[in-house]
N, C-alpha and C positions, 0 to 999 in steps of 0.2 A: 551453505550448508544448512540442513534444517536447524531450528532454534532447537528442537527437543534433543538435539546432540550436545547441548553446550552445558557446562555447567550451572549455569544461569537458571536454568530451566530444570535440571533434574536432580540438583542439589539444594542450592542455592533458595528457590524458590520455597522449600521445605524448611521456612523457619517463622515463627511466631513472635510477636513483639511488645513491648510497653514502655512506659517511662524509665529513664535509666536507674533512677533513683530507688527502684524496686529490686528487689534481689530473686533471682531465679539459680535453679541449683540444674546439675547436668542430667539429672533423670527427667526433670520437666522438661529440659531443653529437647531431649530422645522423646517423650512421650507426645509434644507438640508436633516434632516433625512427622511421626506418623499418622498425626491427626489431620494435620493438611495434604499428607497425601493419599488419605481416606475424601477427604472432602474434595479433593480432585480428581477421585477417581482411581488415582495409580496405587500400582500394589507394591508394598513396602515390606520387604524381609530382610531377617538377618543371622547368621550361621550363628552369632554368638554374641553375650554382652556380658562384661565382666567390671568389676570395680577395681581398680588400681590408685589406692590409697585416696584420694578425694576426686579422682576423676574416674569417667565411665569410659569404657573401650567398646565400640561395637566393631564386630569383624564379619566380614563376607556381606556386605551390606547388597541387596540388591532392588533398584526400583524400577519398575515397568509402566509406564506410559498410560493413561487412559485411552479405551479405545474411542476412535473419531468416528463420527457418524458419516462425514464425508469420504473416506479413503480406508482401506485396511489396511492395518499399520500396527505394529509393535516396535517399542524402541525400549531395550534395556540396558541401564548402567548397572556396574558391579565393582565397589569399590573394597579394597580389602580390608582398610581398616580406617576408622574416624575416631578421634580422642575428643570428648567434653571434657576440659578441665576446669573446675573450680577455682577462681582466682583471687576467692577471699573478699572479694568487693562488693559482691551481689551478682556478678558477672562471669559469663562462662567464653571461654577462650576454645573453639573448635577447628581442631588441625586435621588432615585426613594424607592418606597415602598420595604420593607425589604423582602417582598416574594411576588411570583406570581403564578397561574397556567399554564401550557402548557397541548393541549389537541392533541392526535394526532391520526388517521386513518390513516392504511396500508391496502393495498390489492392487492392481485397480480396481477389482472386486471378489468379493468371497468367491471361494475355490478356485482362483486365479494363482499360476506361480508367482512368486513374489520375487523384487529385486533384492537380495540381501548385503548389507552392509557392514564392514567389520572397521571399527576407529579405534584408536587410543586416544585418550587425553590425558594430557601434562599439566598439572598445577604446580610447581614446585614453589614453596613460598607462599600460598595460600593461605589466608587467616581470618577467621570469622571472629568477632566478640558478640554473644547474645547479652542483653539484658533483661530486666523487664517482668512481667509475671507470667505465669502458665497461660492466662486470657487473653493476655498480649505479649509480642517479642517483639525489639527492636534487633536489628541485626546488621551490623556493620561490617563490610569485607574488603579486602585487599589483596591483588595478586599481581607479583611482578609482571609474569608472562601466563598464558593459556593456550595451548597448543594441542588442537586436534588432528592425528594422521590417518588418513584411508590406510587401513590395513589387508583388504579384502573387498571385492567386489563381485558378485553371482549376479549373472542376468536371469531373466526368467525360463531361457530355452537352456540352463543349466551352465552353460559356457561363463568361463572366469575372465573379466576383462582384463586386459594389460594396462592397469592406470595407477594412478600415483595423484595424491592431492594433500594439501596440508593447509591448515587455517592458524594462523598464529595473532594473538591480541594481546597488546602491550599496554603495561599501568593500568589494571582493571579496578576500579574502585565503585562499591555500590551501598545503598544503604536501603535495609526493607522493613517494615511495618506492616504487622500481619497479625490479626484478630480473629478471634472464633468466633462464628454467630450462630443464632439459633436457629435450629432444625437442621444442624450437622455442616452447615457450610462456612466458609472463611472469608474474609476481606485480606486481600493483600494489597500494601503500597509500595510504590518503589523508584527507586532512581539508580542511573548508573553511568558511569563515563568511562571512556575508553580514549587512550591516546591514539592507537592506530591499530587498523586489521589488515594483513597481508593474506592472501590466499594464492597458492600456487597448483595448479593440475595438468596435469597430461594423460593422454592413453592414445592407444590404437583401436581399430577396429576388428573386434574378434573374429570377424568373418574371414579376414586374409585378405581383406579389397586394398589394403596397403593406405588407408584413409588414418591419418592421424590429427590430433589436437592438442595444443598446449594454450594453456589460459594463466593469465596472471591478473590480480585484483588487488588493489591498496583503498583503503578509508583511513581519513586523518578526525579526529576530533569527534567522535561520536559521542552521544547523548541520548540518554532515554529516561521517560517519565510514565509510569501506568498505576493505575488504581484498576484493579479486581474484586468483585463479590462474586463468590462461587455459590452456586447453592446444592443441595441433595445430590450427588454422583449421578443417582438414578434418573435424573431429570435431565441432566446434562446432556445426553442422548440424542434429547428432543431440544431444539432450540427455542422453537414458540415456546412449550412447557417451562422452560428454565428462565426464560426473559421474565414471562408472566410471575414465575417466584422469587423474580429480584437478581436472576443474574445482569451483570452490567460489564462494562468493558469502557475505560478511556485512556488513551495511550498516545503517546507522542514521540518523535523520535528526529534527531538532526544529524548531518555529517558535514564534516569540512570537504577537502578535496577527495576527488575520487578518480581512479585511474583503472581502465580497463583494459589489456591487450589479449588479442585472439589470435594465434598462428595455426594454421590448419593445411595438410596437405591432402591432394588428392588426385585421382590419374588427368582429371583438367586442369592441374597445377596449384601450384601456393596460393594461398589467402593470408592476408595481413589485416587486421583491424585493430585498430586505437583508438578509444575513448575516454574522454576526462570531463569532469564535471568540477564545477567551483564549491558545490555544497549541493546539499537535498534535505527534503523533509519530508516526512509521514505521520497522520493524524487518524486517530480511529474512535470514536464514540459510540456505543454501541449500549440501549437501554430497553426497556419493556415499551417506551414511549415511540421512540425515533433510532434513527443512524445517522452518521454522518461520517465522511468517508473522503478523505484526500492526499496529496502527495505531490510533491514538487523537484523537478531536476534545473539546476541553475549553471549558468555559464558552460553550456556543451561545447565540446569539438570532437567531431568524428570525423576519421580520416581513413579510408580503406583501400585496398586494393584486393580484387577478387578476380578469378579465371575469366567471369561471366561478363566483367565491365570494361569496354575497352580503354577506360583511363581512370585514372583515382578519383575515389567518390569525397569528396571534402565539404562540409558543411558544417553548422552551429547554430545554436540560438543563446540567448540569455533568459529565457525562463518557459520551460515547460512545466504546465500544472492543472492538474483535474480535482474537484472537489464536489461532492454530491451529498445533499442530506435530505432525506424522507420521513415523514411518520410512517411507524408501524403498526398503530392501533387501528381497527376498522372501527366504524362509526360514522354519524351525522354531523360533526362537528369541524368545520375546515381547521387543517393545522397546516403548519409552515414549512415549504419545502423550498430547496434553492440547489442550481447547477452552475458551476463555475469553470469555464476553460479558457487558458490562458497560455498561448503560445506566441512570445515577443522575441522580437529581434532575429528573427531568422535569416542567416547568411549562406550563400554560395560559394566556392570557390570559383573563380574566373572560368577556370577550365569547364564547369558545368555549364556554367553561363553562354559561353560560346558556342556549346553543342546546339544551341535553338536561336543564339542571337550575335553571331561572329562581328555584326557591326555596330555592336553594342549600340544599339537605337533604344534598348528599353532602360529604364532608370533602373540602377542596382540597389534603389532605397532597400532595406531591412524589412522581411515581413512581419507582419505581427497580425494574430486575431484573438481579440478578447470577447467573451460572450459570459456575462454574470447576469442570471436571471435567478429571480425568486418570486414566490406565489404563494398560494395555498390551496390544498386537496384535502381530500376525505376518500378513504378508501370502504367500498362496500363488501369487500371481501377479507379476508386473513390471509395477507399476502405471503405469511411463512408457511403456509400449509402448501405442500406440492402441487401443481395445477390450480391453484386458486386462479391466477389473472387469466388462463384461460376458459375458468369455470363460467365466468359472466360476461354478457357482453358489453357492459359498463362496472368496470372491477372498479373505476375511480369517478370522483366527481370534482370536476376543477373550478374554483372558484373567482382567482385572479393570478394575472402574472403580471412582473414588474421588470422592465428592460433597466438593470442600474448600468449597466455597461455593455455597449454592443459597439465594436471598433473592428474594423479590416483594414488594413493598409501594405500595398504591393504597387510595385513598378510604376510609382509615381501618384497611385490613385488611393482615396481614402474615404472609406463609407460608415458612417455612424449613426445609430440608432438610440432616440430616447422615448419615454412614455410607457405605458400600461394601459391593461386590458381589466376589467372584472367582466365575470360568467353567471348568467341567469340561468340555472340549470332544471329551471319550469318550462323553458323553451329552448326545444332541439328541433322545432319544426321550421322555424324562419330560417335559419341558417345551414341547413338540409343536416340535421344530426347534430351539429354542434351547437352547446349552450349559447344562446343570444348573448354576445360582447360586447361592451358598453366602454369606450375610451378612445385615445388617441396615441399613435404612434408616429414620430417624426423622424423621416429617414434624410440624411443629408449626404451627398457625394460630392467627391471634388476629384477633378482630372479625370473623368469618365469620356471627354470628346479628346482629349489629347490623345488617351491609350487607345481611341479607334482610329485616330489619324495613323499613330505608329505604327499599329498594327496593319494599316492598309498599305503603308510604306513599306513594309516588311514583307508583303504579299500573304499574310496569314489570313488575311479578312478580304475575300474580293469587293473591289469598289461599289458593283452593285448592289451589295447587300446593304452597305454602310446606311444607304436613305432609308431602307424601312427602320433600320436598329434607331436610327435619331427619331423618326417619328412615333416609336414608339415611347422614346425618353421623353419626347413633349407631351404625348398623353398622358403621362403619372407623373412628371416631375414639372417645376416651374424656375425659374433662374433663382439663386441665390444671391446672398449679399457679395459675396468675393467674385472675381475670374474662375471660370470655368466649374461652378458649384451650382449643383442641381437639389431640389428640395420637394420631398414628397410629402403630405400629411395626409394619413391614414387614419379614418377616425371611423367607428361604429358607434351611430345614434340613432335613436327614435326606431329601431329594429334597419336600419340603411346602413350602407357602407359607402364612403365617401372618399374621394381622393381629391385631394386639393379643393374640398368645399362641394365637388360636383359628385351627385350620387350614381352609383354603378351599380348593374342588377348582379346578384350575387346567384 
């Protein structure tokens, strides 16, 4: 479910805070809710407000999300009543109706018919405590459960889908610290924990094909932290302008065990997919100068039975992760960049292995691929502008490449690479348009000859082609220190390209 549907983004994030020793009133909390909604570009209205003793009651609260530049969407939440109660100690207790509706519309482009969703969100027992001052508010909240139930789903063609879906979060707790910023913006720092999250959904194809789908998802021990600085809402429609004005996001999240089951039926037959992970992680850092993004999925197990596959498909891995870091600003100065790919300990069920190696001649060692690179580059164009990368024949200059770790392991072989290169951008002639490199990379390969012998024995490589392959290895590699080990030293030096000390024409 989209995060806009949750209470955390539609209501809980509308809170401003400060040190608890200060005093805050119900009216000031309500005023700051409206101020933060405006800072985020959302629309907040209320049918009425009334004083009840020392409390403030807001009725008919409606919150509509800010327009998003990448999609045509509106999400509106409507809450019957919210009570801001002065507790007499400088804090305010906020309670609200146990349930409220959410309506959402999404379309691929302006003018296109939207997908229309209806949801009911239930938050029995939700309590928020506000403290601080109008300039800064601290919010601490707890909720025993939070449930969102799909009540309607209308497709772009006007058909109403036969679908059911429900998400339940258990033992939700969070902490928000938000402050107003100069120029109409706001800063929101938050942390949250969740003991468990469960999703169930099912539906049938409204076209009458007979296709159906049922999904079950569970996650345990969710944790998240974020720090967001918002700027003038008018600037938020243009990411480049917003970043230059100070918009920034830092966010991390992690989970414990994850389980996903999908069952489908079609004229071709039933399908069943079961996937589990021991954990997952996510991080994002976006600011005026750089962006970094990464995620990881740990301890995966995948088991699928589908009509298109003659046998069950079973595999898993220890870790799959991606992480990228890039500068954003254009300018002549080199800046740090990085790219990491980690696919560690991939395993396959013996049933899959036996399809192409029934004699078990290949080693069943887990497969690993790790690529950890760092470097320096500068942009000659503003990459946040549409079409910028295509507008210049040389959108970037590369200055350095460092192989922090390069590792590939499979079927009894292992290949590693170490070293690095620097690049001379004033010379793009010597190496055919590439900035002239300097430096050395050492590649070490183990088990290659044994693998070739095995492939020949299996009949996968003709005998008459082996001699040519071994001659090529001899040209570019020399024997290493261990058995069946080959080493290649690739060096760029004095405008020349050398392999194991021998110059080769480029």
